[in-house]
C-alpha positions in Angstrom: 0.0 0.1 -0.1 1.3 3.6 -0.9 1.5 5.9 1.8 -1.1 8.4 1.8 -2.8 11.8 3.7 -6.6 11.5 3.9 -8.3 15.0 4.2 -6.5 18.3 4.6 -5.3 20.2 7.2 -7.5 22.8 8.3 -6.5 25.3 11.2 -7.1 28.3 13.1 -4.1 30.4 14.6 -4.3 31.0 18.2 -3.3 34.5 19.6 -1.1 34.5 22.6 2.2 36.3 23.6 5.1 35.3 22.3 6.4 33.6 19.1 2.8 32.9 18.9 3.1 29.8 16.6 0.0 27.6 18.0 -2.5 26.4 15.5 -5.7 24.4 16.1 -6.8 21.8 14.0 -10.6 22.7 13.2 -10.9 19.1 11.6 -9.4 15.8 12.1 -6.6 15.1 9.6 -4.9 11.6 8.8 -2.0 10.0 7.2 -1.8 6.4 6.3 1.7 4.7 6.2 3.0 1.9 3.9 1.9 -0.8 6.4 -1.7 0.7 6.2 -1.6 2.0 9.7 -3.8 5.4 10.4 -2.0 8.1 12.4 -4.9 10.6 13.0 -4.4 13.9 14.3 -8.0 14.9 16.3 -10.0 17.6 15.9 -8.8 20.6 18.3 -5.5 19.3 18.6 -2.7 22.2 19.3 0.4 22.1 16.8 3.4 24.3 16.4 6.5 22.9 14.6 8.1 22.3 18.0 8.7 18.6 16.7 11.0 20.0 14.3 14.5 21.1 15.7 15.0 24.8 15.0 18.4 24.8 14.2 17.5 22.8 10.8 14.8 25.4 9.7 17.7 27.1 7.7 18.2 23.8 5.6 14.8 22.7 5.2 12.0 25.6 6.0 10.0 26.0 8.7 7.3 23.4 9.5 4.6 24.6 8.0 6.0 25.8 4.3 6.7 23.6 1.7 6.4 19.7 1.1 6.8 18.5 4.4 4.3 20.7 6.1 1.6 17.9 6.5 4.2 15.5 7.3 5.0 18.0 10.4 1.3 18.6 11.7 1.0 14.8 12.4 4.7 14.1 13.6 4.1 17.1 16.0 0.9 15.4 17.1 2.3 12.0 17.8 5.1 13.8 19.7 2.8 15.3 21.9 0.7 12.6 22.6 3.3 10.0 22.7 0.5 7.0 22.3 3.2 5.5 19.9 6.9 5.2 20.1 9.2 7.8 19.3 10.7 5.3 16.6 7.6 4.6 15.0 6.5 8.2 15.2 9.8 9.4 13.6 9.7 6.6 11.1 6.2 7.9 10.2 7.7 11.1 9.5 10.1 10.0 6.9 6.9 7.9 5.1 5.2 11.2 5.3 7.5 13.6 3.9 7.8 11.3 0.7 4.2 11.0 0.5 3.8 14.7 0.6 6.5 15.2 -2.4 9.7 15.5 -0.5 12.8 13.5 -2.1 13.7 10.3 -0.5 17.4 11.7 0.2 16.3 15.0 1.4 13.7 13.1 3.6 16.2 10.8 5.1 18.3 13.3 5.8 15.1 15.2 7.7 14.4 11.6 9.2 18.1 11.7 10.3 17.4 15.1 11.8 14.7 14.3 13.8 15.8 11.1 15.2 18.6 12.5 16.5 17.5 15.8 17.8 13.8 15.6 17.7 11.5 14.7 21.0 12.6 11.1 22.2 10.9 8.9 24.8 11.2 5.2 25.8 9.4 3.2 28.1 11.9 1.5 30.6 12.6 -2.1 30.6 14.3 -2.0 33.9 14.1 0.8 36.9 16.2 3.7 36.6 18.2 4.2 39.9 20.3 7.3 40.7 22.7 6.4 44.0 21.0 2.9 44.5 17.5 4.8 44.6 14.8 4.1 42.0 13.6 7.1 40.4 11.6 5.5 37.5 10.0 2.1 37.6 10.0 -0.5 35.0 7.0 0.4 32.5 7.3 4.0 32.9 7.7 6.4 30.0 10.9 8.6 30.0 11.9 11.6 27.7 15.2 10.5 26.2 17.8 13.6 25.4 20.2 12.1 22.5 23.5 13.9 22.5 26.0 14.4 19.5 28.6 17.0 18.4 28.1 18.9 15.9 31.0 17.6 13.5 29.8 14.0 14.2 26.0 15.0 13.2 27.7 16.6 9.8 29.5 13.2 9.2 26.4 11.6 9.5 24.3 14.2 7.5 27.3 13.6 4.6 27.2 9.8 4.8 23.1 9.6 4.4 23.4 12.1 1.3 26.5 10.2 -0.1 25.2 6.5 0.5 21.4 6.8 0.3 21.3 3.9 3.4 18.3 2.3 4.3 16.2 3.8 7.4 17.7 0.7 9.6 20.8 1.5 8.7 20.5 5.5 9.5 19.3 4.3 12.9 22.2 2.1 13.7 24.6 4.5 13.0 22.5 7.1 15.3 23.1 4.3 18.0 26.3 3.8 16.9 27.6 7.8 17.2 25.4 9.5 19.7 24.5 9.1 23.5 21.3 8.9 25.2 20.5 10.3 28.8 17.1 10.0 30.3 15.7 13.6 31.5 14.3 12.8 34.9 10.9 14.0 36.1 11.3 16.8 38.5 11.2 15.9 42.3 7.6 16.3 42.9 6.9 13.6 40.4 9.2 11.1 42.0 8.9 8.2 44.6 9.5 9.8 48.2 12.7 8.0 48.5 14.2 9.2 45.4 14.2 13.0 46.3 17.2 13.9 46.9 
């Protein structure tokens, strides 16, 4: 099955102080991936492009313009609600970029960017402890920060552009070249024994 969008993005701008980028969907919007899985952004969802790291806006353009704007809407929503894994959400972004008209190689570069520096989260397979005190339990979701030196990312990006690797090969290189660190919840959300 070919990946496709169903419907059109219909939004209203929400006025607020500051950057004023929030938009609310006035109707549901869906992306169907190549496996037939529906990614539906619900009516009244608020999106703002935050799932696309700003540093890359000069390279690819801001989230709501160009061929990847519909992909960014779906990616934003699923990065906020986190009802599917970060890995699946970023892979959907790649497929949605291609379905929206972004070239495959550019979409792979964009995927590399969001997978490395965009929102990431995991479900813990074992408890997370600091100094012997359990901070998060097995099965809890944790936000993950991924770090990679700028020069290392530049080499990774060049490798993607020159060798056109598969998504699985890109994933393996990101894992090899970066470090993952869990972001601890605020003290008031930790178990009492774990507050230091």
